[in-house]
C-alpha positions as CSV (number, residue, x, y, z in Angstrom):
1,M,2.5,-0.5,24.4
2,F,2.9,3.1,24.7
3,S,0.2,5.0,27.0
4,S,0.0,8.4,25.7
5,R,0.0,10.7,22.4
6,A,2.5,12.6,24.4
7,L,4.8,9.9,24.5
8,F,4.9,8.8,20.8
9,A,5.7,12.3,20.2
10,V,8.7,12.5,21.8
11,L,9.6,8.8,20.7
12,L,9.3,9.6,17.1
13,S,11.2,12.8,17.4
14,C,13.8,11.5,18.8
15,A,14.4,8.2,17.1
16,L,14.0,10.5,13.4
17,G,15.6,13.5,14.6
18,V,12.7,15.2,13.2
19,A,10.5,18.4,14.0
20,A,7.1,17.5,15.9
21,A,4.1,17.9,13.6
22,P,1.9,21.1,14.9
23,A,-1.0,20.6,16.5
24,A,-4.4,19.2,14.9
25,S,-6.1,23.2,15.4
26,S,-2.8,25.0,13.5
27,A,-3.8,23.2,10.4
28,P,-5.5,25.6,7.8
29,A,-8.4,24.3,6.3
30,S,-7.0,24.4,2.6
31,S,-3.9,22.2,3.9
32,P,-3.5,19.1,2.0
33,V,-4.7,15.8,3.3
34,P,-1.8,14.1,5.8
35,V,-1.4,10.1,4.6
36,V,0.6,7.4,5.3
37,Y,1.6,4.6,3.2
38,D,1.9,1.2,4.3
39,G,3.0,-1.5,1.6
40,D,4.9,-4.9,1.2
41,S,7.4,-3.3,-1.3
42,D,6.6,-5.2,-4.3
43,F,6.7,-3.5,-7.7
44,A,3.3,-2.3,-7.6
45,D,4.0,-0.6,-4.3
46,I,7.1,1.1,-5.7
47,A,5.0,2.4,-8.9
48,T,2.4,3.6,-6.1
49,L,4.9,5.4,-4.4
50,A,6.1,6.9,-7.2
51,Y,2.4,8.1,-8.0
52,L,1.7,9.4,-4.0
53,C,5.3,11.4,-4.0
54,Q,4.2,13.1,-7.0
55,A,0.8,14.0,-5.3
56,H,3.1,15.2,-2.4
57,K,5.0,17.4,-4.5
58,Q,1.6,18.9,-6.0
59,R,0.2,19.5,-2.6
60,R,-2.8,17.2,-3.5
61,I,-1.4,15.2,-0.1
62,D,0.8,15.6,2.6
63,L,3.0,12.0,2.7
64,R,3.9,12.3,6.4
65,A,5.2,8.5,6.6
66,V,6.2,5.4,4.6
67,T,5.8,2.2,6.7
68,V,6.8,-1.4,5.1
69,T,5.5,-5.0,6.0
70,N,8.1,-7.6,6.5
71,N,5.6,-10.4,6.1
72,G,4.9,-9.9,2.1
73,A,6.0,-10.1,-1.3
74,G,9.4,-7.8,-0.2
75,T,12.5,-9.6,1.1
76,P,12.9,-8.1,4.6
77,G,15.5,-5.3,4.6
78,R,15.8,-5.1,1.1
79,A,12.3,-3.9,1.4
80,L,13.0,-0.9,2.7
81,T,16.3,-0.2,1.0
82,H,14.1,0.1,-2.2
83,V,11.6,2.4,-0.6
84,R,14.6,4.7,0.3
85,T,15.9,4.3,-3.4
86,A,12.4,5.2,-4.6
87,L,11.8,8.3,-2.5
88,G,15.6,9.7,-3.0
89,K,14.7,9.4,-6.8
90,C,11.8,11.2,-6.3
91,G,13.4,13.8,-4.3
92,L,11.8,13.3,-1.2
93,S,14.3,11.3,0.8
94,G,13.4,13.0,4.1
95,I,10.3,11.5,4.5
96,P,10.1,9.2,7.8
97,V,10.0,5.4,7.0
98,A,10.2,2.4,9.0
99,D,9.8,-1.4,8.6
100,G,9.5,-4.5,10.8
101,S,5.9,-6.3,11.4
102,D,5.2,-9.7,12.9
103,T,5.0,-12.4,11.1
104,G,2.0,-13.3,9.4
105,V,-0.3,-16.7,9.4
106,N,0.8,-17.6,5.9
107,P,4.6,-17.2,4.7
108,M,5.1,-15.7,1.0
109,P,6.5,-17.8,-1.4
110,A,10.5,-17.2,-1.8
111,D,10.1,-17.4,-5.7
112,G,7.5,-14.3,-5.1
113,R,10.2,-12.3,-3.2
114,A,12.8,-13.3,-5.6
115,W,10.9,-12.3,-8.6
116,T,10.1,-9.0,-6.8
117,E,13.8,-8.6,-6.0
118,S,15.0,-9.1,-9.2
119,I,12.3,-6.3,-10.7
120,L,13.5,-3.8,-8.2
121,N,17.2,-4.1,-8.3
122,G,16.8,-3.4,-12.2
123,A,14.3,-0.5,-11.8
124,L,15.9,1.1,-8.6
125,G,19.6,0.0,-9.3
126,D,20.6,-0.6,-5.5
127,A,21.4,-3.6,-5.4
128,G,24.5,-2.8,-4.3
129,V,23.2,-0.3,-1.7
130,P,23.5,-1.6,2.0
131,D,20.6,-2.3,3.7
132,R,20.1,-0.2,6.9
133,P,17.5,-1.1,9.7
134,S,14.7,1.8,10.6
135,R,15.3,3.4,14.3
136,I,11.6,2.3,15.3
137,R,9.4,-0.4,14.1
138,A,6.9,0.1,11.3
139,S,3.6,0.0,13.3
140,T,5.3,2.4,16.3
141,L,6.1,5.1,13.0
142,L,2.4,4.4,11.5
143,A,1.0,5.1,15.0
144,A,3.1,8.1,16.2
145,T,2.6,9.8,12.7
146,V,-1.4,9.3,12.7
147,L,-1.6,10.9,16.3
148,K,0.7,13.9,15.9
149,A,-0.9,14.9,12.2
150,P,-2.6,17.9,12.1
151,K,-6.0,16.6,10.8
152,P,-7.0,12.8,10.5
153,V,-4.9,11.0,8.5
154,V,-5.9,8.7,5.0
155,V,-3.8,5.7,5.1
156,I,-3.4,3.8,2.3
157,A,-2.1,-0.4,2.7
158,T,-1.4,-2.7,0.1
159,G,0.3,-5.5,1.9
160,P,-1.0,-7.7,4.2
161,L,-2.7,-5.6,6.9
162,T,-0.3,-6.5,9.8
163,N,1.2,-3.0,10.1
164,V,-1.9,-1.5,10.4
165,A,-3.7,-4.1,13.1
166,K,-0.7,-3.5,15.3
167,A,-0.8,0.5,15.4
168,L,-4.5,0.1,16.3
169,N,-3.6,-1.0,19.8
170,V,-2.8,2.4,20.4
171,P,-5.1,4.5,22.2
172,G,-6.8,6.9,19.6
173,V,-5.2,5.9,16.3
174,A,-8.4,4.3,14.7
175,Q,-10.3,7.6,15.7
176,R,-7.5,9.7,14.1
177,I,-7.9,7.4,10.6
178,S,-10.3,9.3,8.7
179,R,-9.9,6.7,5.7
180,L,-8.2,3.4,4.7
181,A,-7.7,2.4,1.3
182,V,-6.9,-0.8,0.8
183,M,-5.8,-3.1,-1.7
184,G,-6.8,-7.0,-1.1
185,G,-9.4,-9.6,-1.1
186,A,-11.6,-11.2,-4.0
187,F,-15.4,-11.4,-3.6
188,D,-16.8,-12.7,-6.8
189,V,-13.8,-14.0,-8.8
190,P,-11.2,-16.6,-8.1
191,G,-7.9,-15.5,-5.5
192,N,-4.4,-15.1,-7.0
193,L,-2.7,-17.4,-4.1
194,F,0.5,-19.4,-5.9
195,G,3.6,-21.2,-4.9
196,P,4.0,-24.2,-3.1
197,G,1.0,-25.1,-0.3
198,A,-1.2,-23.5,-2.5
199,E,-3.3,-26.9,-3.2
200,K,-4.0,-26.7,0.6
201,F,-6.5,-23.7,-0.1
202,D,-9.5,-23.6,-2.3
203,G,-8.4,-20.4,-4.7
204,T,-10.9,-18.1,-3.2
205,Q,-8.2,-15.9,-1.3
206,E,-6.2,-12.8,-2.6
207,V,-2.4,-13.0,-1.0
208,N,-2.4,-9.7,0.9
209,M,-5.4,-10.9,2.8
210,W,-4.7,-14.8,2.9
211,L,-1.2,-13.5,4.4
212,D,-2.3,-12.5,7.6
213,P,-6.2,-12.7,7.7
214,A,-6.2,-12.1,11.7
215,S,-4.9,-8.8,11.1
216,A,-7.4,-8.2,8.3
217,D,-9.9,-8.9,10.3
218,K,-9.0,-6.7,13.1
219,V,-8.6,-3.9,10.8
220,F,-11.9,-4.0,9.0
221,A,-13.6,-4.0,12.7
222,G,-11.8,-0.8,14.1
223,V,-11.4,1.6,11.4
224,R,-14.6,3.6,10.8
225,R,-14.1,4.0,6.9
226,V,-12.5,1.4,4.9
227,D,-12.4,1.2,1.2
228,I,-11.5,-2.2,-0.1
229,V,-10.3,-2.1,-3.9
230,P,-10.3,-6.4,-4.6
231,L,-9.3,-8.5,-7.3
232,D,-12.8,-7.6,-8.8
233,A,-11.4,-4.3,-9.7
234,T,-8.1,-4.6,-10.1
235,N,-8.7,-7.6,-12.5
236,D,-10.1,-4.6,-14.8
237,V,-6.7,-2.7,-15.2
238,P,-4.3,-4.9,-16.7
239,I,-0.6,-3.4,-17.6
240,T,-1.1,-3.4,-20.8
241,P,2.5,-3.3,-23.4
242,S,0.5,-0.3,-25.2
243,Y,0.4,1.8,-22.0
244,V,3.7,0.9,-21.4
245,E,4.8,2.5,-24.3
246,R,2.9,5.6,-23.8
247,L,4.1,6.1,-20.5
248,G,8.0,5.9,-22.1
249,R,6.7,8.3,-24.7
250,E,4.6,10.6,-22.6
251,G,6.1,10.6,-19.3
252,R,8.1,13.7,-18.1
253,T,8.9,13.4,-14.5
254,A,11.0,11.4,-12.2
255,E,8.3,9.5,-11.1
256,A,6.9,8.8,-14.3
257,K,10.3,7.3,-15.6
258,L,10.5,5.3,-12.2
259,V,7.5,3.7,-13.1
260,H,8.6,3.3,-16.6
261,A,11.6,1.4,-15.6
262,I,9.6,-0.8,-13.5
263,V,7.2,-2.2,-16.0
264,T,10.0,-2.4,-18.5
265,Q,12.1,-5.2,-16.2
266,P,13.0,-8.3,-18.0
267,D,11.2,-10.5,-15.6
268,L,8.0,-8.9,-15.5
269,T,7.6,-8.1,-19.4
270,P,6.3,-11.9,-19.9
271,Y,3.1,-11.1,-17.7
272,I,2.7,-8.0,-19.0
273,K,2.5,-9.7,-22.5
274,D,0.1,-12.1,-21.3
275,G,-2.0,-9.9,-19.2
276,T,-1.7,-11.7,-15.7
277,A,0.3,-8.2,-14.4
278,F,-2.2,-5.6,-12.9
279,W,-2.0,-2.2,-11.5
280,W,-3.0,-3.8,-8.1
281,D,-1.7,-1.3,-5.8
282,T,-2.0,2.0,-7.5
283,L,-5.5,1.8,-8.2
284,A,-6.3,1.5,-4.7
285,S,-4.3,4.8,-4.6
286,S,-6.0,6.7,-7.6
287,E,-9.7,5.6,-5.9
288,V,-8.8,8.0,-3.0
289,F,-7.1,11.0,-4.8
290,D,-8.2,10.8,-8.2
291,A,-10.2,13.8,-9.2
292,V,-12.6,11.5,-11.0
293,S,-12.5,8.0,-9.4
294,P,-11.6,4.9,-11.7
295,V,-13.4,2.4,-8.7
296,K,-17.2,1.9,-8.6
297,L,-17.8,1.6,-4.7
298,R,-20.2,0.0,-2.9
299,P,-21.5,-0.8,0.6
300,A,-21.1,-4.1,1.6
301,K,-20.8,-6.2,4.9
302,V,-17.3,-7.9,4.5
303,D,-15.7,-10.9,6.8
304,V,-12.7,-12.2,6.5
305,R,-12.2,-16.1,6.9
306,Q,-9.9,-16.8,9.4
307,D,-8.8,-21.0,9.1
308,G,-9.3,-23.8,7.1
309,A,-9.4,-24.2,3.0
310,A,-10.9,-20.7,2.7
311,A,-8.6,-19.4,5.3
312,G,-8.3,-15.5,4.0
313,R,-11.1,-15.2,1.4
314,T,-13.2,-12.0,1.7
315,Y,-16.5,-12.6,1.7
316,V,-20.1,-10.5,2.1
317,T,-22.3,-11.5,4.9
318,P,-24.8,-10.3,7.0
319,K,-22.6,-10.6,10.1
320,G,-19.6,-8.8,8.6
321,T,-18.6,-5.1,9.8
322,P,-20.2,-2.2,7.2
323,Q,-17.2,-1.3,4.5
324,T,-17.1,-0.1,0.9
325,V,-16.4,-2.6,-1.8
326,G,-15.0,-2.0,-5.6
327,Y,-16.2,-4.1,-8.1
328,D,-16.0,-2.4,-11.0
329,A,-12.9,-0.1,-13.0
330,D,-12.5,2.0,-15.7
331,P,-9.1,1.2,-17.2
332,V,-9.4,4.4,-19.6
333,A,-9.9,6.8,-17.1
334,Y,-7.5,5.1,-14.6
335,E,-4.6,4.9,-17.2
336,N,-5.3,8.6,-18.0
337,G,-5.7,9.8,-14.0
338,F,-2.5,7.8,-13.6
339,L,-0.3,9.7,-16.1
340,K,-1.7,12.6,-15.5
341,M,-0.8,12.5,-11.6
342,L,2.8,11.4,-12.5
343,N,3.3,14.0,-14.6
344,G,2.5,16.9,-12.5
């Protein structure tokens, strides 16, 4: 663990070869909100990254770093390569990136990772690109970026919360996160656990929470504002064939074309046709940045089961930590807002 903000600033500048960010007091009132995006680099994460890249170009946000968990749907090493490729396609290859997270409680099923890899290799065309390890670990980059930002940071996390939890070990990080938007959890709907060993659990878990429930519990208790976008909301926004067609017809920017390339991959198409593929991660981002949020939020005290057949389940309890939870989403508002942002 590092003991000061100054040490983190030096480490980040040396490791990444970037200039230090201005002091917090130097940020103009109209400057875009600083954002760190943390995900596990599945197809929905890369679509979310495209959305955030376009928001950055519009100066709606200042995307200061992208961090990658290695205990989620992405294959370690390849997950970071896909993020680098996507940033390059969006013209933002200079944004700092890093991967490397501790192992969570439960492993991601291997067939889920293979499916993700097939989709992203096809959409990004980077199957032959060698993996390059990051110079620092993801949690270090996340913490240093939050501490160096000119004003409090919005963190968007769409995988297991391992990196965010570890970054909170650094003094001052929790206080500098103004808002954490999380894709995860299931409250009044069934979970989406799959793969070998799923039968050991009761089916109430959403995958991101199940992969590392201890980190989820720590993050929910440690950050002052957490917006949780669970399956209760994302179930309302399936990826539909008609919207895929619309993306292809109306998408104009590199970001829109990248998303269209993802959702037209052969390994994803059957799930779109049968209604079991959703805009999981992109909904969590649009909840924060769309002018009219497609998600309805309400306050709730939330806890996460840590063990047993319900391990990873999110539930409301008087003993939980105060959060805001999304229970409904408007698919029309989401689709219109997502495409509008992608098109700039």
